C-alpha positions, 0 to 999 in steps of 0.5 A: 709585188710585180717584177719591174724588170720584165718587158711588157708583151703584146698579142699581135693578130696578123694575116700573113700570106693569107693565113690568120696568125696570133702571136704574143711577143715582147713589145719591142719586137720588130715585124722582121723578127716576128716573121723570121724568128717566130713564124719561120718565114726566113725569105725576108732578109735581115740586112742593116736592121736600120731601114737603110738597105731594103732587104727586109721589104714586105707588104703591110696592108698593100704598101711596101715597108722595111720590116726591120723598123716596124714594131710588130705591135704597131702592125696588129690587125694588118695584112702582111705579105712576104716573099713566100706569099707572092707565088700562087700554087706552082705559079711564080708571081710575074715579078719573080718570073721576070727576075729569073728571066732577066738574071736580076740577081747575083748573090741573091741576098737582096732579091726578096726585098727587091722583088717585094719592092718591085711589085709595089713599084709596078702597082704604084705606077712608077715604071714609066722609064728606066730612070723612074724605076731606078728612082722608086727602087732606090731604097733597095740596095744591091751590093752586087750591082745587078741594077741594070738587070733589076730595072729590066726585070721590073720593066718587063714585069710591068709590061706583062701586068698592063 
């Protein structure tokens, strides 16, 4: 007789920050919880846990997503990049460096999600003006209101990448 109260599990295979990883988890596990709790990649933050604040932004197959609303099982076979995977060896990613130079953080809680979103914003070509940057970064909330510095950092990094 099967235990009807047990939750089905899924085996998820991902490439996370360039490393192939296979994890068995509850089918209800979000990508955010898999990253933070199972893989111990805690740079990705858990904010609202409803896809509203952007603190958990990661790259899934090169696209920015809110990891709190993506089921880990649905990401099976995908490539995931977290804030821990942006820097190469001892060299920060240009967006990370731009955030430091522009002092684009205060408490720092939203910073990983802001940076991950900014990288995609630049790659998507949405950096034509300060207003465009703010529009395309609007899914990432900063409770400290460092928006002028964040937009300046994105603009500076976009200029370096071109």
